N, C-alpha and C positions, 0 to 999 in steps of 0.2 A: 461565421457562430453558430454553433449548432443550437443555442437558447434566443430565444426575440418573438417581439411583438406581432402578431397577424390579425388585423382587421380586430384589435382592440384585445386578443387574445393569446396567452403565452402558447409557443409552441417549443417542441424539440424537434429539430430537423420538419418533415413536411406533416406533423401529428401535434393537435391538441392537447396541453395536456390535461386538461379538464376531461377529454376523452379517455384519458388512461385515469384517469380518478374514478369517474366513473365505473369502469371496468373493475380496476384492479384494488379500489377502496384505497383510503387512506390510514395513515404514512405509506407513502409508496415512492421507491428509488426506482429516478427514469433516468438510462443514460443512453447516449447519441452515441452509436456504431460509426458514424463517418468523423467524429471527432476523435475518436481512437485512432481509426486509421490515420487519419492525418496525424495526429502527433509521433506515431513511429514513424509513417513514411517520412514525416521531417528530419529524423533523427537519422533515417537509412539512406538519406541524399546527401546530408552533411560530412558522413564518415563513409560516400562511396570511394572515396581511393584510399581508405585507410582496412586493415584487415579489422574487423569491428562486429562483434556479435550483440544483439540486445537481449537479454534474458527480462521479462517482466516480473515485478515483483509480487507474486503473488498477495503476500501480507495485505498491499494497499486494499485488492478488492478479488475477491478468490473466487467467486462466482464463474461456474464452468462457460456458461457461455460467451462471457468476457472474455477467460483465457484461450477459450476456441477461436474466436474471432481474431486475437493477436498474432497466436502459432499460426491461423491461417494467412497473416501477413509476413511471416518471415521470424518471429518472437521466438526466444524461449522462455525457459522459464527460470524463477531464481527463488528457489523455495526452503522456507526454516523450519520444517518438519516433517516426519513420515506423511502426516495427513496431506500435508499440500502436495510432496510427492506424488500421491496418490493421484489427486486432484489433477495436476500436470498432465499425466500420465491418461487419466480417465478425458480430458479435453483437447488429446492426442496430439502434445507435445512428444516431439521426438526422444527419447532419452539421452542422445548423445546433446542435446540442446539442454538439460536441466543441471543445475551446482541447487548443492544444498549447504547452506548456511544454519549457523545458530549456534548458542554456545552452550549448550547441552543435547548431546544428540545422544538418545536410548541406543542401545546394542542393538533393539529392533531396528529403528530406523536407517542404523547403517547398515546393516544388512539389507534393508530392503533397497537402499541405495546400491548398495554392489551387485545386488540380484540384478536390479532392474539398467544395470549398465549405464548408469547417467554419466556426464563430463567427468566433474571435478565434484569433492567435498573441498570447502573451506573450513580450515581446522582452527581451529579458536585458541588451543592451551597444549600442554605439550602430554598433560595425562590423557586428553582424545586423541593427540597424533597417536599414542602407545598402544591406546582401546582399538582405533580403527587399525593400526598395523596386527593386534593379534587376530582384529574378526575376519581380516583378508585372508591372514595365511592360512586361518582355520577354513576358512571357506575355499582355499589352492585357490587364490585373485589377485589382484592386485589393484591396490586404490590408488589413484589417480587426486594429489592432494595440490590445494594452494592453500599456502597460509598466512592467515589476516594479519596483519601488519599494522598495530597502531602508531599511527606518526607523529601523535602528541600534534596536532593540528585543531583550532577550536576552529567550529563551523559559522561561526556569526548567527545562528539559530538559536531555536527553545532550547532550553535546560537540558529537559527529560527527551528531542531527539537527537542531541549531540551523544557521538559516537566515537570519533577518534581523539581525544584528549587521554592522560593517564589514568585520571580518573575514572574513565568509564573503564568498564567492565568489558568491553572487547577485546579480542587479539592479542597478541605479544608485543611486547616492546620493542622498540624499532631499533635501539641498543643491543637487543638479544638475537636479532633474527638468523645472522649469519651462523651462529650456534647451535639456535634450531634445527635450520635447514638442513645442517652438517649431519644433526640426529636421526632426521626423517631420511636423508641418503642412506644410512646406514640401517635405518631397520626395515625387515622382511615387510611384502605386501602393502610398502608406500613407496610411492615415484611421486616427487616432489616438483612440480611442474610448471607454477605457475604462484604468483603472489597477488594477495589482495589487500582492499583496503575500502574500508567506508567510514568515512567521518561525520554523515550524520544526514539530517532530512530537511527539506526546503531552506535549502541554501538557492540564496536568488542573485549573489557576485560570484565571478570567475575566481576571483582572489583567494579562498578557501581550496580551491578546487587546485588552483596553480602551484600553492604550495605544498598541497598533499602529494598530488601527482609528482612534482618535482623530484620530493624524499624518495616517492616510488620506483621510479625510472631509477633513481643514483642507485638503488640499494638492487632492484632487477641486473641493472650491470655487474655490480661490484659480485653477485652471487654466480651470473654464467663465468666471470672472471675464473672463479672457485669451481669453474666443470660441473656445475651443476646443468641439469638437462631443464630449462627455463624453456617454454612454450606460451604461457599466457599470463597476462596482465590484467587483473581483474580491478578495472578503478570504480567499481562501485557502483552507487546511485546518488539520490539526495538532490536532483534538478529541482529549483523551484517554480512553486507557478504565481497564478493570480488570483489570491482569495478578495482585496478589496481596491488596494491601488499597489499592492507589489507587482516588478516585472518576472516574466517567467524566463530562465534561462532561453538565451538565441543558440539553438542546435550547431548554426555557421560558425559562431565566437567560441563553441565550446570546441567543435571539431579541430579549428585553427591552432586551440590553445594546448589542446592534445598531440594535433601532428609534428608543431615545432617544439614539444618536449619530449616524443617518443622518435622523433628520426633519425633513419639508421639501425634503428634497436631490432628490426624486424621479427615479430612475435603476432599472436593472434591478441585483440584486444578485445576485454567483455567488458557491457556495462549493463547494471541492473536499474533499470528506470521504473518506478511505480507508480507514483504521485501524479508523475508527470504526462505520464500517459492519459489520467482514466480522472483524475479529479477533476478536471476542467468539464470533462465530457456527463456529468451526472450531477442532478439536482435532487433534493428531497421536499415532496409532494406533500402538504399535513393540511390540515382544517381546523378553522377555527372555531371553537368550542363554543367560551365564554369572551364578553369582554368586560372587566370588572375596572369600574372607576374606585380609586381609592384616593386619598384625602390629596395624595400630592404626586399619586402616579398615576397613569394608565396602564393596564394590563392585559395583553394580548394572550389568549390563552389556548393552544393547541394540542393537538392529540396526538403527536408528536413530542416527544420528550429526550432526557438525558439517554433513556434506554433506546432510543431510534439513533440519535446522534451523539456519541460521546465527547467529542472534542472540544466544543466549548466548556465544559465541564473540567475534562480534565487536564487541558493546556488553557486555556483562559482564550480559545482559539473564535473568532467573530467570521461569520460568515455573511455576506449580503444577502436581502429579503428582497423579494416581487412576486407581488401579489397576480394571480394569473389573469386577472381583468386588469388591464390599464386603468387606470387614473386618465379622467374627462383634464384636459390643459386647463389648468388653473385650480385646479383642486388643491385644498389647503391640506398639508403634510401635517398632522399634530408626533410629537413622540409620544412611544411606549415603547415600556418594554416587554419583549416576546418571551414568553416560559411554556414550558410543559407541566404536566399532567402528576407530575412525579412529587412526590413525597421528600423533595428532601430542596433545601435551601440552596444546593447549588443546582439547581432545574431552570437553568434561565438561559437561552441563547443570545441574549446582549439585551442592553439597558440604552433605554432611546435612541430606537429604530423610528427613524421618520417613516407613517405609514398613511396614506388615504383611512378616512372612516372604515372601519372593518365591523362587521356584523356577524354572529354565530350562523356557521355554514361558508365562510367564504374562502377560499384554497391561495397558500401562498406555497414559496418556493426556494428553498435555500438554495443556491448558486453552490460549485466547485464541493461536490457531495459525493463525487464517483468516489473518491478515496477515502479510507479510513469513517466510513460511515456504515453500509452493511455490514460489516465484516467486522465491527466491535459491537454492534448492537445485542443487549440481551433479555433477556425474559424476566429482567426487574420487574418487580411489583405486580408481575402477570398479564399484564398487557400483551395483544397481538404485535407478533412481529412484524416487520413491515415487507410487503412483496416488492420485487422488484423487475423491473422492465424495462425492455432492450426495444431501444428505434433504429431503423435502419431505412432513411427516406421516409414514404409515407404509410410504412406500414411498421406495426407492433408487436410483441408479443410478451406474456409473464415467464419471466426469466427464475423465477421463485415465488411463489405463492406464500399469501400471508401466513404465517403459524400462529395459530389460535389456543388459549390457552388450554383447552383441552387437551391438545396437541405436545405441549408442554411439559405436562405432567402423567401421558400417557406413560414413560416408562419407569414411573416410580410406582412403591409397592408398601403395602400396608404390612406390615409381618402380621402372619396368624395371631400370636399372642396379643396386639394391639388389638386388631380385630375382634375378638375374643372377649376383650377386657380380662384375661386370667391375670391375678398376682405374679410380680415378679419371683422371682426366686423357689 
């Protein structure tokens, strides 16, 4: 485990989190390099007998150091914007290991992807397919594309992170795929080489994957029989992790399932894990500002809020919470609502956490915070944005400084006509 108590203090690998909080301030995200490597290596070992590439989904945590760490262990990059393509390249991901997805690629993003020579563009619609064709033809190049197919499979996860049902905005209908692929094959500047699907995030059982993958493999075989040059089957990501009591997806069981379904297919396999690689490798450390006793509630108020970790307010998600100082055996735990400083009633991390006595200045850590934490943080209420720290063994480094309020508004401008007080008109 990357996080645990040693001599009464919570550590990340060989470093006490109190030491990091003192150096970087709070709130601060702390990531375990060893935990990220371990997760990626487990997937690589499980799929060792198959031609599989793992393209890390940057949207989970796009810090350059995190991307560089995973790229150094052989991961590619799954990107959903031109900015993420630039981040992946800056972090050292080879372009031939980068995939660009997303339902609304702008022209400049398509040009960037083609000019950079990335592996493939995942196409979400016919208008996008035609636009890629026109841009590639104008650039005198050919775009390798994988069409995203919506298999109409419910992912058994939160409604807001399900992406593979008919009513979702992603991909083309399964039934229309053959005709869309035929269109792609007829367009200049486009080479349809792959099939892509992704049914959602935080999926903790194999059944939805089996159903979706089965449909994808069947369609892949049909397209090959029609003479299309199909080379890659991109099965997306969505592998679940443990937040409280869930079970993380077992890589060996997943690999066995994929091996059985794709037997004899002879193609490259792509997977796009994001949360699975980084979520359990991260914590959010925060400080107690006040403990407020109300008539029938106890509120522990932190310096972190929904601007720092958005998942509880957005999804109703709950993260486990650990004091940085281990409570002595026999300590009476009391229920408390853990909240942030933001002027919103939704700024609540969770009700009825059972905690030891808390005092101002005490430090706590939200677990499983390495994914969709720092990347979704905002400047709301103009509070300092959290720093990020990477730990590797007994060493740590700040990989993103705190963003102070004066830095947040440094790019804003007051027009001369406002500064001078001149009347309008």
